[in-house]
Jmol script that loads the backbone (N, CA, C; Angstrom):
load data "model"
ATOM      1  N   MET A   1     -48.729  42.509 -22.084  1.00  0.00           N
ATOM      2  CA  MET A   1     -49.427  43.309 -19.557  1.00  0.00           C
ATOM      3  C   MET A   1     -47.822  42.843 -19.075  1.00  0.00           C
ATOM      4  N   TYR A   2     -47.307  42.734 -19.397  1.00  0.00           N
ATOM      5  CA  TYR A   2     -46.092  42.297 -18.325  1.00  0.00           C
ATOM      6  C   TYR A   2     -45.364  43.010 -18.503  1.00  0.00           C
ATOM      7  N   GLU A   3     -45.311  43.532 -20.672  1.00  0.00           N
ATOM      8  CA  GLU A   3     -43.843  44.085 -20.716  1.00  0.00           C
ATOM      9  C   GLU A   3     -44.559  45.113 -20.108  1.00  0.00           C
ATOM     10  N   ASN A   4     -45.254  45.569 -20.150  1.00  0.00           N
ATOM     11  CA  ASN A   4     -46.198  47.264 -19.703  1.00  0.00           C
ATOM     12  C   ASN A   4     -45.369  47.405 -17.717  1.00  0.00           C
ATOM     13  N   ILE A   5     -45.966  45.812 -17.083  1.00  0.00           N
ATOM     14  CA  ILE A   5     -45.779  46.729 -15.887  1.00  0.00           C
ATOM     15  C   ILE A   5     -44.237  46.173 -15.089  1.00  0.00           C
ATOM     16  N   GLN A   6     -42.847  46.102 -16.338  1.00  0.00           N
ATOM     17  CA  GLN A   6     -42.178  45.830 -16.336  1.00  0.00           C
ATOM     18  C   GLN A   6     -41.576  47.088 -16.713  1.00  0.00           C
ATOM     19  N   GLY A   7     -42.324  47.966 -17.206  1.00  0.00           N
ATOM     20  CA  GLY A   7     -41.310  49.046 -17.552  1.00  0.00           C
ATOM     21  C   GLY A   7     -42.011  50.438 -16.614  1.00  0.00           C
ATOM     22  N   TYR A   8     -42.594  49.863 -15.627  1.00  0.00           N
ATOM     23  CA  TYR A   8     -43.162  51.263 -14.895  1.00  0.00           C
ATOM     24  C   TYR A   8     -42.287  51.554 -13.577  1.00  0.00           C
ATOM     25  N   SER A   9     -42.609  52.895 -13.531  1.00  0.00           N
ATOM     26  CA  SER A   9     -41.031  53.750 -12.941  1.00  0.00           C
ATOM     27  C   SER A   9     -41.318  53.691 -10.714  1.00  0.00           C
ATOM     28  N   PHE A  10     -40.489  53.644 -10.907  1.00  0.00           N
ATOM     29  CA  PHE A  10     -39.842  52.939  -9.011  1.00  0.00           C
ATOM     30  C   PHE A  10     -41.122  53.652  -8.334  1.00  0.00           C
ATOM     31  N   SER A  11     -41.790  55.463  -8.786  1.00  0.00           N
ATOM     32  CA  SER A  11     -42.787  55.869  -8.261  1.00  0.00           C
ATOM     33  C   SER A  11     -44.263  54.695  -8.514  1.00  0.00           C
ATOM     34  N   ASN A  12     -44.405  54.665  -9.822  1.00  0.00           N
ATOM     35  CA  ASN A  12     -45.116  53.596  -9.626  1.00  0.00           C
ATOM     36  C   ASN A  12     -45.304  52.254  -8.887  1.00  0.00           C
ATOM     37  N   ILE A  13     -44.025  51.736  -8.942  1.00  0.00           N
ATOM     38  CA  ILE A  13     -44.411  50.533  -8.110  1.00  0.00           C
ATOM     39  C   ILE A  13     -44.107  51.108  -6.824  1.00  0.00           C
ATOM     40  N   ASP A  14     -43.913  52.010  -6.473  1.00  0.00           N
ATOM     41  CA  ASP A  14     -44.314  52.342  -4.275  1.00  0.00           C
ATOM     42  C   ASP A  14     -46.452  52.356  -4.772  1.00  0.00           C
ATOM     43  N   LYS A  15     -46.389  52.938  -5.436  1.00  0.00           N
ATOM     44  CA  LYS A  15     -48.016  53.665  -5.699  1.00  0.00           C
ATOM     45  C   LYS A  15     -48.686  52.253  -5.514  1.00  0.00           C
ATOM     46  N   PHE A  16     -48.893  51.032  -6.010  1.00  0.00           N
ATOM     47  CA  PHE A  16     -49.020  49.845  -6.763  1.00  0.00           C
ATOM     48  C   PHE A  16     -48.409  48.541  -5.832  1.00  0.00           C
ATOM     49  N   SER A  17     -49.276  47.844  -4.819  1.00  0.00           N
ATOM     50  CA  SER A  17     -48.374  46.887  -5.008  1.00  0.00           C
ATOM     51  C   SER A  17     -48.189  45.487  -5.614  1.00  0.00           C
ATOM     52  N   THR A  18     -47.161  44.879  -5.531  1.00  0.00           N
ATOM     53  CA  THR A  18     -47.221  43.596  -5.989  1.00  0.00           C
ATOM     54  C   THR A  18     -48.392  43.089  -6.267  1.00  0.00           C
ATOM     55  N   ALA A  19     -48.505  43.126  -4.786  1.00  0.00           N
ATOM     56  CA  ALA A  19     -50.147  41.181  -4.678  1.00  0.00           C
ATOM     57  C   ALA A  19     -51.466  42.247  -6.086  1.00  0.00           C
ATOM     58  N   GLY A  20     -51.286  43.467  -5.554  1.00  0.00           N
ATOM     59  CA  GLY A  20     -52.330  44.447  -6.745  1.00  0.00           C
ATOM     60  C   GLY A  20     -52.155  44.384  -7.783  1.00  0.00           C
ATOM     61  N   LEU A  21     -50.874  44.699  -8.316  1.00  0.00           N
ATOM     62  CA  LEU A  21     -50.569  44.293 -10.027  1.00  0.00           C
ATOM     63  C   LEU A  21     -51.023  42.901 -10.053  1.00  0.00           C
ATOM     64  N   VAL A  22     -50.368  41.831  -9.830  1.00  0.00           N
ATOM     65  CA  VAL A  22     -50.638  40.087 -10.178  1.00  0.00           C
ATOM     66  C   VAL A  22     -52.148  39.900 -10.361  1.00  0.00           C
ATOM     67  N   THR A  23     -53.269  41.056  -8.940  1.00  0.00           N
ATOM     68  CA  THR A  23     -54.159  40.003  -8.725  1.00  0.00           C
ATOM     69  C   THR A  23     -54.666  41.015 -10.115  1.00  0.00           C
ATOM     70  N   ARG A  24     -54.708  41.857 -10.969  1.00  0.00           N
ATOM     71  CA  ARG A  24     -55.407  42.859 -11.534  1.00  0.00           C
ATOM     72  C   ARG A  24     -55.050  42.219 -13.006  1.00  0.00           C
ATOM     73  N   LEU A  25     -53.764  41.805 -13.166  1.00  0.00           N
ATOM     74  CA  LEU A  25     -53.365  40.134 -14.614  1.00  0.00           C
ATOM     75  C   LEU A  25     -54.108  39.822 -14.697  1.00  0.00           C
ATOM     76  N   THR A  26     -54.248  38.987 -13.942  1.00  0.00           N
ATOM     77  CA  THR A  26     -54.711  37.491 -13.667  1.00  0.00           C
ATOM     78  C   THR A  26     -56.325  38.250 -14.007  1.00  0.00           C
ATOM     79  N   THR A  27     -57.977  38.900 -13.187  1.00  0.00           N
ATOM     80  CA  THR A  27     -58.493  38.695 -13.076  1.00  0.00           C
ATOM     81  C   THR A  27     -58.238  39.639 -14.507  1.00  0.00           C
ATOM     82  N   ASP A  28     -57.774  40.344 -15.521  1.00  0.00           N
ATOM     83  CA  ASP A  28     -57.978  41.201 -16.863  1.00  0.00           C
ATOM     84  C   ASP A  28     -57.892  39.367 -17.659  1.00  0.00           C
ATOM     85  N   VAL A  29     -56.767  38.350 -17.084  1.00  0.00           N
ATOM     86  CA  VAL A  29     -56.505  37.520 -18.757  1.00  0.00           C
ATOM     87  C   VAL A  29     -57.584  36.096 -18.047  1.00  0.00           C
ATOM     88  N   THR A  30     -58.851  36.241 -17.225  1.00  0.00           N
ATOM     89  CA  THR A  30     -59.951  35.587 -16.809  1.00  0.00           C
ATOM     90  C   THR A  30     -60.784  36.316 -17.166  1.00  0.00           C
ATOM     91  N   ASN A  31     -60.876  37.244 -17.209  1.00  0.00           N
ATOM     92  CA  ASN A  31     -62.260  38.547 -17.712  1.00  0.00           C
ATOM     93  C   ASN A  31     -61.876  37.494 -19.954  1.00  0.00           C
ATOM     94  N   VAL A  32     -60.757  37.773 -20.237  1.00  0.00           N
ATOM     95  CA  VAL A  32     -60.741  37.894 -21.931  1.00  0.00           C
ATOM     96  C   VAL A  32     -60.709  36.583 -22.004  1.00  0.00           C
ATOM     97  N   GLN A  33     -60.523  35.919 -21.289  1.00  0.00           N
ATOM     98  CA  GLN A  33     -60.520  34.315 -20.763  1.00  0.00           C
ATOM     99  C   GLN A  33     -62.097  33.874 -22.002  1.00  0.00           C
ATOM    100  N   ASN A  34     -62.683  34.001 -20.317  1.00  0.00           N
ATOM    101  CA  ASN A  34     -64.840  33.844 -20.630  1.00  0.00           C
ATOM    102  C   ASN A  34     -65.467  34.846 -21.365  1.00  0.00           C
ATOM    103  N   ALA A  35     -64.756  36.446 -21.980  1.00  0.00           N
ATOM    104  CA  ALA A  35     -65.176  36.857 -23.249  1.00  0.00           C
ATOM    105  C   ALA A  35     -65.400  35.939 -24.545  1.00  0.00           C
ATOM    106  N   TYR A  36     -64.391  35.539 -24.395  1.00  0.00           N
ATOM    107  CA  TYR A  36     -64.190  34.510 -25.730  1.00  0.00           C
ATOM    108  C   TYR A  36     -64.893  33.191 -25.948  1.00  0.00           C
ATOM    109  N   GLN A  37     -64.779  32.548 -24.445  1.00  0.00           N
ATOM    110  CA  GLN A  37     -65.344  31.241 -24.554  1.00  0.00           C
ATOM    111  C   GLN A  37     -66.872  31.444 -24.856  1.00  0.00           C
ATOM    112  N   MET A  38     -67.865  33.056 -24.259  1.00  0.00           N
ATOM    113  CA  MET A  38     -69.170  32.767 -24.105  1.00  0.00           C
ATOM    114  C   MET A  38     -69.551  33.196 -25.971  1.00  0.00           C
ATOM    115  N   ILE A  39     -68.544  34.706 -26.614  1.00  0.00           N
ATOM    116  CA  ILE A  39     -69.039  34.319 -28.053  1.00  0.00           C
ATOM    117  C   ILE A  39     -68.688  32.724 -28.680  1.00  0.00           C
ATOM    118  N   LEU A  40     -67.478  31.562 -28.857  1.00  0.00           N
ATOM    119  CA  LEU A  40     -67.492  30.660 -28.703  1.00  0.00           C
ATOM    120  C   LEU A  40     -68.817  29.822 -28.378  1.00  0.00           C
ATOM    121  N   ARG A  41     -69.311  29.747 -27.890  1.00  0.00           N
ATOM    122  CA  ARG A  41     -70.906  28.833 -27.837  1.00  0.00           C
ATOM    123  C   ARG A  41     -71.987  29.852 -27.920  1.00  0.00           C
ATOM    124  N   MET A  42     -72.140  30.974 -28.043  1.00  0.00           N
ATOM    125  CA  MET A  42     -72.995  31.621 -29.051  1.00  0.00           C
ATOM    126  C   MET A  42     -73.387  31.291 -30.838  1.00  0.00           C
ATOM    127  N   CYS A  43     -72.126  31.174 -30.989  1.00  0.00           N
ATOM    128  CA  CYS A  43     -71.500  30.768 -32.561  1.00  0.00           C
ATOM    129  C   CYS A  43     -71.644  28.946 -32.867  1.00  0.00           C
ATOM    130  N   THR A  44     -71.899  28.548 -32.143  1.00  0.00           N
ATOM    131  CA  THR A  44     -71.643  27.499 -31.790  1.00  0.00           C
ATOM    132  C   THR A  44     -73.028  26.684 -31.637  1.00  0.00           C
ATOM    133  N   ARG A  45     -73.705  27.675 -30.716  1.00  0.00           N
ATOM    134  CA  ARG A  45     -74.992  26.965 -30.782  1.00  0.00           C
ATOM    135  C   ARG A  45     -75.644  26.635 -31.819  1.00  0.00           C
ATOM    136  N   PRO A  46     -76.094  25.633 -31.789  1.00  0.00           N
ATOM    137  CA  PRO A  46     -77.393  25.330 -33.078  1.00  0.00           C
ATOM    138  C   PRO A  46     -78.579  26.021 -32.739  1.00  0.00           C
ATOM    139  N   ARG A  47     -79.740  26.239 -34.044  1.00  0.00           N
ATOM    140  CA  ARG A  47     -79.958  26.490 -33.593  1.00  0.00           C
ATOM    141  C   ARG A  47     -81.384  25.908 -33.842  1.00  0.00           C
ATOM    142  N   PRO A  48     -82.408  26.496 -32.975  1.00  0.00           N
ATOM    143  CA  PRO A  48     -83.305  25.426 -33.659  1.00  0.00           C
ATOM    144  C   PRO A  48     -84.099  25.963 -34.333  1.00  0.00           C
ATOM    145  N   ALA A  49     -84.681  24.371 -34.953  1.00  0.00           N
ATOM    146  CA  ALA A  49     -85.558  24.546 -36.182  1.00  0.00           C
ATOM    147  C   ALA A  49     -87.136  25.724 -36.307  1.00  0.00           C
TER     148      ALA A  49
END
end "model"
wireframe off; spacefill off
backbone 0.3
color backbone group
């Protein structure tokens, strides 16, 4: 993700603020981590007898 942003042209950099890009990146990473943790919890939850 970071490499893609490094490849942005100056017009794209002007269109998106630096703070906005950082917020989007951290939010995306957090969402992926939360989804992964939820999947792990669902797979490791003990099944009722």
